[in-house]
C-alpha positions as CSV (number, residue, x, y, z in Angstrom):
1,I,-29.8,-11.6,5.9
2,K,-29.9,-13.8,9.0
3,K,-26.5,-15.4,10.0
4,Q,-27.1,-19.1,10.3
5,E,-26.0,-21.1,13.3
6,E,-29.0,-23.3,13.6
7,I,-30.4,-25.2,10.6
8,T,-33.8,-23.7,9.6
9,R,-36.5,-25.6,7.7
10,F,-39.0,-23.9,5.3
11,T,-42.2,-25.5,4.3
12,W,-44.5,-24.3,1.5
13,Q,-48.0,-25.7,0.7
14,N,-50.2,-24.7,-2.2
15,A,-53.9,-25.0,-2.8
16,S,-53.4,-28.1,-4.9
17,G,-52.1,-30.1,-1.9
18,M,-48.4,-29.9,-3.0
19,S,-45.8,-29.2,-0.3
20,V,-42.1,-28.7,-0.4
21,Q,-39.6,-28.6,2.5
22,L,-36.1,-27.1,2.2
23,I,-33.4,-26.7,4.9
24,T,-30.7,-24.1,5.1
25,Y,-28.0,-26.8,5.4
26,G,-26.8,-27.3,1.9
27,A,-29.9,-25.5,0.6
28,I,-31.3,-29.1,0.6
29,I,-34.8,-30.0,-0.6
30,T,-35.8,-32.6,1.9
31,S,-39.4,-33.3,0.8
32,I,-41.7,-32.8,-2.2
33,K,-45.1,-34.2,-1.6
34,V,-47.5,-34.3,-4.5
35,P,-51.0,-35.7,-4.9
36,D,-51.4,-38.4,-7.6
37,R,-54.4,-38.6,-10.0
38,T,-56.5,-40.3,-7.2
39,G,-55.6,-37.7,-4.6
40,Q,-53.1,-39.8,-2.7
41,T,-50.1,-37.7,-1.6
42,A,-46.6,-39.2,-1.7
43,D,-43.1,-37.7,-1.0
44,V,-41.4,-38.1,-4.4
45,V,-37.9,-36.8,-3.5
46,L,-35.3,-39.1,-2.0
47,G,-33.5,-38.1,1.1
48,F,-32.9,-38.8,4.8
49,D,-35.2,-38.6,7.8
50,D,-32.8,-36.4,9.8
51,I,-29.8,-34.1,9.4
52,S,-27.2,-36.8,10.3
53,G,-27.9,-38.6,7.0
54,Y,-27.1,-35.4,5.0
55,R,-23.9,-34.9,6.9
56,K,-22.5,-38.4,6.2
57,A,-19.5,-38.7,3.9
58,N,-21.4,-41.2,1.6
59,N,-24.4,-39.0,1.1
60,P,-25.0,-38.9,-2.7
61,Y,-25.8,-35.1,-2.5
62,F,-29.5,-35.8,-1.9
63,G,-31.4,-32.6,-2.7
64,A,-28.5,-30.3,-2.2
65,L,-27.2,-27.3,-4.0
66,V,-23.9,-28.5,-5.5
67,G,-21.0,-26.4,-6.5
68,R,-18.8,-24.4,-7.0
69,V,-18.9,-26.7,-10.0
70,A,-21.6,-29.3,-10.4
71,N,-20.3,-32.5,-12.2
72,R,-16.7,-33.6,-12.6
73,I,-13.5,-31.7,-13.4
74,A,-11.1,-34.2,-14.9
75,R,-7.8,-34.6,-13.0
76,G,-8.9,-31.8,-10.7
77,Q,-7.7,-29.1,-13.0
78,F,-8.9,-26.6,-15.6
79,I,-7.3,-23.8,-17.6
80,L,-8.6,-20.3,-17.0
81,N,-7.1,-17.4,-19.0
82,G,-4.0,-19.5,-19.8
83,E,-3.4,-20.5,-16.2
84,V,-3.8,-24.0,-14.8
85,I,-6.1,-24.0,-11.8
86,N,-5.9,-27.0,-9.5
87,V,-8.9,-27.8,-7.4
88,A,-9.5,-30.4,-4.7
89,K,-9.7,-34.0,-5.9
90,N,-12.5,-35.9,-4.1
91,W,-13.6,-38.5,-6.6
92,N,-11.5,-41.6,-6.9
93,N,-8.6,-39.4,-5.6
94,K,-8.1,-38.1,-9.1
95,H,-11.0,-35.9,-10.1
96,A,-13.1,-33.1,-8.6
97,L,-16.8,-33.7,-8.0
98,H,-19.5,-31.2,-7.1
99,G,-17.2,-28.6,-5.6
100,G,-14.6,-30.8,-3.8
101,N,-14.2,-32.1,-0.3
102,V,-16.3,-29.3,1.2
103,G,-18.6,-28.1,-1.5
104,F,-21.8,-26.0,-1.1
105,D,-23.7,-29.0,0.0
106,K,-21.9,-28.9,3.4
107,F,-22.5,-25.2,4.3
108,N,-25.4,-23.9,6.4
109,F,-26.7,-21.0,4.2
110,N,-27.8,-17.7,5.4
111,Y,-31.3,-16.7,4.4
112,Y,-33.9,-14.0,4.1
113,T,-37.5,-14.1,2.9
114,R,-39.5,-11.8,0.6
115,G,-43.1,-12.7,0.2
116,N,-43.4,-16.5,-0.4
117,A,-39.8,-16.7,-1.6
118,V,-36.8,-17.8,0.4
119,Y,-33.4,-16.5,-0.6
120,L,-30.4,-18.6,0.6
121,T,-27.0,-17.1,0.4
122,H,-23.4,-18.3,0.9
123,L,-20.1,-16.5,0.5
124,N,-17.4,-18.9,-0.6
125,P,-13.9,-17.4,0.0
126,D,-11.1,-17.0,-2.6
127,K,-9.0,-20.3,-3.0
128,W,-11.7,-22.4,-1.2
129,E,-11.0,-25.9,-2.6
130,G,-8.7,-24.2,-5.1
131,Y,-11.2,-22.0,-6.9
132,P,-10.1,-18.4,-7.5
133,G,-12.1,-15.4,-6.2
134,D,-14.7,-14.9,-3.6
135,C,-18.0,-16.3,-4.8
136,L,-21.4,-15.0,-3.4
137,V,-24.1,-17.5,-4.3
138,T,-27.8,-16.8,-3.9
139,V,-30.6,-19.3,-4.6
140,R,-34.2,-18.0,-4.7
141,C,-36.8,-20.8,-3.9
142,E,-40.6,-20.6,-4.1
143,L,-43.5,-23.0,-4.6
144,L,-46.1,-21.5,-6.9
145,N,-49.9,-22.1,-7.0
146,D,-49.5,-23.9,-10.4
147,S,-47.4,-26.5,-8.5
148,S,-44.1,-25.4,-10.0
149,L,-41.1,-25.1,-7.8
150,T,-38.7,-22.4,-8.8
151,M,-35.0,-22.3,-8.0
152,D,-33.1,-19.4,-9.4
153,F,-29.4,-19.4,-9.0
154,T,-27.0,-16.5,-9.2
155,A,-23.3,-16.2,-8.4
156,T,-21.2,-13.1,-8.2
157,T,-17.4,-13.4,-8.1
158,T,-14.4,-11.2,-7.4
159,K,-12.2,-12.9,-10.0
160,P,-12.7,-14.9,-13.2
161,T,-13.5,-18.5,-12.0
162,A,-15.6,-21.6,-12.8
163,V,-19.1,-21.7,-11.4
164,N,-21.8,-24.2,-12.4
165,L,-24.7,-24.6,-9.9
166,T,-27.5,-27.1,-9.7
167,N,-29.9,-28.8,-7.3
168,H,-29.1,-32.4,-6.9
169,S,-32.5,-34.0,-6.1
170,Y,-33.3,-37.6,-6.9
171,F,-36.9,-38.5,-7.6
172,N,-39.0,-41.6,-7.3
173,L,-42.4,-40.6,-8.7
174,A,-44.0,-43.7,-7.1
175,G,-43.1,-42.3,-3.6
176,H,-41.0,-43.9,-0.8
177,V,-43.1,-47.0,-0.2
178,S,-42.2,-48.4,-3.6
179,M,-38.5,-48.6,-2.5
180,I,-39.2,-51.0,0.3
181,A,-38.5,-54.6,-0.7
């Protein structure tokens, strides 16, 4: 596993003309280019042109791995084994959203490769944003020749905790140009 200080970008391209770009910061998918039925290629995933957009506070989690818990936790608390667990409230100052103030989308993941697959890893410490237990997250990413993009998520924890991971990509199947007014 390579310890990340710089952000690394990975690019896959298959024989069908599909390409995918992913960066280690937030395990973010920054581009998915696919040919349409006439052979014209368009980027169908929404995002930013550079890293500064992904680091902004108002970034709507474009393309990121979100967690520890994707979605909302009402009132920033849940019950686990009879104990009330309080987590960071970052949505309307009363609910937890997508892992809190500093969720997985804001970490630069470590990585290693095996064949065409990239494995991105992050160790989230006990009590980060209030969640119990160390949590080691790994996401395996690969573009296949059948034009499917696989993302397999695993999490290993040292204590019972809440974990719900997802990729938070937004799509415009008409490509970026259709968004210009």
